[in-house]
C-alpha positions in Angstrom: 5.4 -15.0 6.3 6.1 -12.5 3.8 9.2 -12.8 1.7 11.3 -9.9 2.0 12.6 -10.5 -1.6 8.8 -8.6 -2.4 10.6 -5.3 -1.0 13.9 -6.0 -3.1 15.9 -3.4 -4.0 18.4 -3.5 -7.1 22.2 -2.1 -6.5 23.0 1.3 -7.6 24.3 -0.7 -11.4 20.6 -2.5 -11.7 19.1 0.8 -12.1 20.5 1.0 -15.4 19.0 0.0 -19.0 19.5 1.6 -22.0 17.0 4.2 -23.7 16.5 2.4 -26.6 14.6 -0.4 -24.2 12.7 2.5 -22.6 11.5 3.7 -26.3 10.1 0.4 -26.5 8.4 0.9 -23.4 6.7 3.9 -24.5 6.0 2.2 -27.8 4.5 -0.8 -26.1 2.1 1.4 -23.9 1.3 3.2 -26.5 0.1 0.9 -28.8 -1.5 -0.8 -25.7 -3.4 1.9 -24.3 -4.1 4.3 -27.6 -4.8 7.6 -26.6 -3.4 7.3 -23.1 -1.0 9.7 -24.0 -3.0 11.9 -25.8 -4.9 12.4 -22.5 -4.0 16.1 -21.4 -2.9 15.5 -17.9 -1.8 19.1 -17.2 -5.7 20.2 -16.1 -5.7 20.7 -12.5 -7.7 18.1 -10.8 -9.6 18.9 -7.5 -9.5 16.9 -5.6 -11.0 16.6 -1.6 -9.9 14.7 1.4 -10.9 11.2 2.2 -13.1 11.1 5.2 -14.6 8.4 7.5 -18.3 7.4 8.4 -18.4 4.9 10.8 -17.1 2.0 8.4 -17.2 3.5 5.5 -14.6 6.3 3.6 -16.7 9.4 2.2 -15.6 11.9 -0.7 -18.0 14.9 -0.5 -20.5 12.7 1.1 -20.5 9.9 -1.3 -19.3 6.7 -0.7 -15.8 5.7 -2.1 -14.7 2.0 -2.1 -11.5 1.5 -3.9 -9.9 -0.6 -6.6 -6.3 0.0 -5.4 -2.5 -1.8 -6.3 1.1 -1.2 -4.6 4.1 0.6 -6.7 6.4 0.6 -4.2 9.0 1.8 -6.2 7.9 5.2 -7.2 10.1 7.4 -4.9 13.2 5.4 -5.8 12.6 5.6 -9.4 11.8 9.3 -9.3 15.4 10.3 -8.1 16.9 9.9 -11.8 15.8 11.2 -15.2 16.1 7.5 -16.9 13.6 6.0 -14.2 11.5 9.1 -13.5 9.0 8.3 -16.5 8.0 5.3 -15.2 6.1 6.8 -12.2 4.1 8.8 -15.5 3.2 5.7 -17.3 2.6 3.9 -14.3 -0.4 6.4 -13.3 -1.7 7.0 -16.7 -2.2 3.6 -17.2 -3.4 3.6 -13.8 -5.9 6.0 -14.1 -7.1 4.9 -17.7 -8.0 1.6 -15.6 -9.9 3.4 -13.3 -7.8 2.9 -10.3 -8.0 5.5 -7.6 -5.5 4.7 -4.8 -1.7 3.5 -4.7 -0.1 2.6 -2.2 4.0 3.4 -1.9 7.1 4.3 0.0 7.4 7.5 1.5 10.7 5.8 3.3 13.9 5.1 2.6 16.2 5.0 5.5 20.2 4.6 5.0 20.2 2.8 2.2 21.1 3.4 -1.6 18.8 6.9 -2.6 18.3 7.3 0.8 15.5 9.9 1.5 16.7 9.9 5.4 20.5 9.9 5.1 21.0 9.3 9.2 18.5 10.6 11.8 17.2 13.9 10.7 19.5 14.2 7.8 17.7 14.4 4.8 18.7 13.9 0.3 16.7 16.9 -0.7 16.9 15.3 -3.8 15.3 12.4 -2.6 12.6 14.5 -1.1 12.1 16.1 -4.8 11.4 12.5 -6.2 9.3 12.2 -3.7 7.4 15.7 -4.6 7.8 14.6 -8.0 5.6 11.5 -7.4 2.3 13.2 -5.2 2.6 15.7 -8.1 2.3 13.4 -10.4 -0.6 11.6 -8.5 -2.4 15.0 -8.4 -2.3 15.5 -12.0 -4.3 12.1 -13.0 -6.5 12.5 -9.3 -5.2 9.1 -8.4 -4.7 9.1 -4.5 -1.9 8.0 -2.4 -1.7 5.8 0.8 2.3 6.4 1.7 4.3 4.1 4.0 6.3 6.1 7.3 9.0 3.0 7.7 9.4 -0.7 7.0 9.4 -3.6 9.7 11.3 -5.6 7.5 15.3 -4.6 6.0 14.5 -3.7 2.4 15.3 0.4 2.1 16.3 0.3 5.9 13.6 -0.1 7.8 13.8 -0.6 12.0 16.6 -2.4 11.6 18.3 0.6 10.3 17.3 2.7 13.4 18.5 0.4 15.7 21.8 0.3 13.9 21.6 4.3 13.9 20.8 4.3 18.1 23.5 1.9 18.0 26.3 3.2 16.9 25.8 6.5 18.4 26.0 4.8 21.6 22.3 5.4 22.9 20.9 2.2 21.8 19.0 0.1 25.0 19.5 -3.2 23.0 20.8 -4.3 19.4 17.3 -6.4 18.8 15.2 -5.0 16.0 12.3 -4.9 18.3 13.8 -2.3 20.4 12.5 0.5 17.2 9.1 -0.1 19.5 10.4 0.8 22.9 13.9 2.5 22.6 13.5 6.1 23.8 16.1 7.3 21.4 14.3 5.4 18.2 11.3 7.2 19.6 12.3 10.2 18.9 14.2 9.8 15.9 10.4 8.3 13.7 9.0 11.7 15.5 11.7 13.6 14.1 11.2 11.6 10.5 7.4 11.8 10.9 7.0 15.3 11.5 9.4 16.1 9.1 7.9 14.4 6.4 3.6 15.4 7.4 5.1 19.0 7.1 7.0 19.2 3.5 5.9 21.6 1.7 5.7 20.1 -2.0 8.5 22.4 -4.2 6.3 21.5 -7.5 2.5 22.0 -5.7 3.5 23.8 -3.0 1.2 22.2 -0.7 2.6 21.0 2.6 1.8 16.8 2.9 -0.2 17.1 5.3 -2.9 19.7 3.4 -2.9 17.9 0.2 -5.7 15.8 -0.8 -3.7 13.8 -3.1 -2.5 11.5 -0.3 -5.3 9.2 0.9 -3.9 8.9 4.2 -0.7 7.4 6.1 0.2 4.5 7.1 2.3 3.9 10.5 4.8 0.8 9.5 4.4 -2.0 6.5 3.5 -5.5 8.2 5.1 -4.7 12.1 5.5 -7.3 13.7 7.3 -7.3 17.6 7.8 -11.0 18.3 10.1 -10.1 21.3 6.8 -9.5 23.2 4.4 -12.0 22.1 1.7 -10.2 24.7 1.5 -7.8 22.3 1.7 -4.7 24.9 5.2 -3.2 23.3 3.7 -2.9 19.7 0.4 -1.2 20.9 1.9 1.2 23.1 4.1 2.1 20.5 1.0 2.1 17.9 -1.1 4.7 20.4 1.9 6.8 21.1 2.7 7.2 17.3 -0.7 7.6 15.9 -1.3 10.4 18.8 1.3 12.2 17.4 0.7 12.2 14.1 -3.0 13.4 14.8 -1.6 16.1 16.6 0.4 17.2 13.3 -2.1 16.1 10.8 -6.0 15.6 11.0 -6.3 16.0 7.8 -5.5 12.5 6.5 -6.7 8.8 7.2 -4.2 6.9 9.4 -3.8 2.8 9.7 -1.2 0.9 11.3 -0.2 -1.5 8.5 -1.1 -4.8 10.0 -0.9 -8.1 8.1 -4.6 -9.0 10.2 -3.1 -12.0 12.4 -5.1 -12.2 15.5 -3.3 -12.1 18.8 -3.2 -15.4 21.3 -5.9 -13.9 23.8 -8.3 -13.8 20.7 -10.8 -16.3 19.7 -10.0 -16.2 16.3 -6.8 -17.0 16.9 -7.1 -20.9 16.6 -10.1 -20.5 13.9 -9.1 -17.6 11.2 -5.3 -17.4 11.7 -3.6 -19.1 8.7 -1.3 -21.0 11.2 -0.5 -21.5 14.8 2.7 -18.8 15.0 0.4 -16.0 13.7 -0.9 -15.5 17.2 2.7 -15.1 18.6 4.1 -11.8 16.4 3.6 -9.7 19.4 0.0 -8.3 17.1 -3.3 -8.3 17.1 -6.0 -7.3 14.7 -8.6 -6.0 16.4 -6.4 -4.5 19.7 -4.4 -2.6 17.4 -7.2 -0.6 15.0 -9.2 -0.3 17.5 -7.3 3.2 19.4 -9.3 6.2 18.5 -6.6 7.7 16.5 -6.5 5.0 13.7 -9.5 5.8 11.2 -9.2 2.2 9.4 -7.8 -1.3 9.2 -5.7 -2.9 6.9 -5.2 -6.8 5.9 -2.6 -8.7 4.0 -3.4 -12.1 1.8 -0.4 -14.1 0.9 -1.9 -17.6 1.1 1.4 -18.9 -0.9 3.5 -17.7 2.2 1.3 -18.9 4.8 0.6 -22.5 3.7 3.0 -24.5 2.3 0.6 -27.6 1.4 -2.7 -26.2 0.7 -4.1 -26.8 -2.8 -5.3 -23.5 -5.1 -8.8 -24.4 -4.2 -7.9 -24.3 0.0 -6.0 -21.4 -0.5 -8.9 -19.6 -2.5 -10.9 -20.8 0.5 -9.3 -19.4 2.9 -8.8 -16.1 1.1 -13.0 -15.9 1.1 -12.9 -16.9 4.6 -9.9 -14.3 5.8 -11.5 -11.6 4.0 -15.0 -11.9 5.4 -14.0 -12.1 9.2 -12.0 -8.7 8.6 -14.8 -7.3 6.9 -17.3 -8.7 10.1 -14.7 -7.2 12.5 -14.8 -4.2 11.0 -18.8 -3.9 11.0 -18.9 -5.0 14.3 -16.0 -4.2 16.7 -14.5 -1.9 15.0 -17.0 0.3 13.4 -14.3 1.1 11.0 -13.2 0.3 7.5 -11.2 -2.6 6.6 -8.5 -2.0 3.6 -7.0 -5.4 1.9 -3.6 -2.9 1.5 -1.4 -6.3 -0.2 -3.0 -9.2 -1.8 -0.6 -11.3 -4.1 -0.7 -14.9 -5.3 3.0 -16.2 -6.6 4.3 -17.4 -9.4 6.5 -19.7 -8.2 3.9 -22.6 -7.5 4.4 -25.6 -8.3 2.5 -25.8 -12.3 1.5 -22.1 -11.8 -0.8 -21.0 -14.7 -1.5 -16.9 -14.7 -5.1 -18.2 -14.8 -4.6 -19.2 -11.1 -3.5 -15.2 -10.2 -6.8 -14.3 -12.3 -9.0 -16.5 -10.4 -7.3 -15.2 -6.8 -8.5 -12.1 -8.4 -11.4 -12.7 -9.1 -11.9 -13.9 -5.4 -10.5 -11.0 -3.7 -12.7 -8.4 -5.8 -15.9 -10.7 -5.5 -15.6 -10.3 -1.4 -15.0 -6.9 -1.6 -18.3 -6.1 -4.0 -20.0 -8.0 -2.1 -19.6 -5.8 0.8 -19.5 -2.7 -1.1 -23.1 -3.6 -2.5 -24.1 -3.7 1.3 -22.7 -0.3 2.2 -20.6 -2.8 4.2 -16.6 -2.3 6.3 -14.6 -4.2 3.2 -13.6 -0.8 1.5 -11.1 -2.0 -1.1 -7.8 -4.1 -2.3 -4.4 -3.5 -3.5 -2.8 -5.6 -5.4 1.0 -6.9 -4.9 2.7 -5.0 -7.2 1.8 -3.4 -10.9 5.2 -2.4 -12.9 5.4 -1.3 -16.0 7.5 -3.2 -18.7 11.2 -3.5 -18.4 11.4 -3.7 -14.6 12.4 -7.5 -13.9 14.8 -6.5 -11.2 12.3 -4.7 -9.3 9.9 -7.6 -10.1 9.1 -10.6 -7.1 6.7 -13.8 -7.9 3.6 -11.7 -7.5 4.4 -8.8 -9.4 2.6 -8.0 -12.6 2.5 -5.8 -16.0 -1.6 -5.9 -15.4 -2.5 -4.7 -19.1 0.1 -7.6 -20.5 -2.4 -10.4 -19.9 -5.9 -9.7 -21.2 -7.9 -11.6 -19.3 -6.3 -9.8 -16.1 -6.9 -6.3 -17.3 -10.3 -7.3 -18.0 -10.7 -8.5 -14.2 -9.3 -5.3 -12.7 -11.5 -2.7 -14.9 -14.3 -4.7 -14.2 -14.0 -4.5 -10.5 -13.4 -1.0 -11.3 -16.5 -0.5 -13.0 -18.6 -2.2 -10.9 -17.7 -0.3 -7.8 -17.5 2.7 -9.9 -21.7 1.9 -10.7 -22.9 1.1 -6.8 -24.1 4.1 -4.7 -23.5 6.8 -6.5 -19.9 6.1 -5.9 -17.3 9.3 -6.4 -15.3 7.7 -9.6 -17.6 8.6 -12.4 -18.3 6.7 -15.3 -17.1 9.1 -18.0 -14.7 9.4 -20.7 -11.8 7.0 -21.0 -13.8 4.7 -18.0 -17.3 5.2 -19.6 -15.8 3.1 -22.7 -14.0 0.6 -20.3 -17.1 -0.1 -18.4 -19.8 -0.6 -21.8 -21.3 -3.8 -20.8 -18.8 -5.0 -18.1 -21.8 -5.2 -15.4 
């Protein structure tokens, strides 16, 4: 089970830090990235919508393979003047590394800096923060994969929706899983989704559904419905909500947000799943990803959370097998791209060394690259999570500052360069990227 601490949230006091401390961050970034801050990112970058051709992503008729990352904290940090520069610093650093898509939260339900204060009630100050995140990403040519709700409690999640319905006297049950079947809660969520999709950005003037800066939407982060192991309850919710989204926005891609577990009826449940419990989470990778309104499949990779006794070698073998299995599903069964939208290795492991995480990253990147060379369904990967200096209170045992360790930085940028070279990809090897990619094939 993935720990909820990955999505933890500091209290109000935890967000404050000295201005001198932030100045040191900027100084470090400048020294680390040289001309990063002298680049003019104010020029309009012409982005096209990302589409799908079978099991591949395409942009302007070119194949699109993604080296991405997670920075879930963008909207929250964009609310306040003293933390807002972190978004620009992270995006500009990512652009210099050639990263192309960031996965981040487009939700905060009834928590500190809540976007949705109560059902249908929004804080315009926080909405403008999300506007800012999208506008900043657009300026550097990075797209965003936006998640719409959390299965976990952090930032509200499905628990908050259940509490709202219960407190208003309309809830059918106090069970967290009633989020998926309670008619009142379904209405709450549909109203939320419609508000997000039709939001007019106060900076760009574009409605979110019309903005190609948004790579796509994710229904829910890591859905589980353990009260119905058959998977019927979650599947019904996925079909209803994905169909609803497509009636409002048919320009953007849509995924579920799965961890990738196979359900009890799948022949892979006993041979590929990490352990026996994974088949009882009320999810099924194939069934949940197969509906026509779902454009691509999503998978997570957390060998530390799923195995307690395996050696590093054993974990890495599992990772490669896990990825190959899902890519095979994308090509042979689903006929859709497969994205590994979270992967991380814990630094709490006994005798942990950063070189182990480098090795883990290499395995993930190599599987994606080998798939991409064959025009396969392994469409991209997203490290969990990237931060800038001075964000210890938002870190967990998976987060990294990617430029802090030279070996890690080199592994990430080399993957960017390999993906950019094959099939005449949409990430041109020019400017800063050309300098990075020299000699890295």
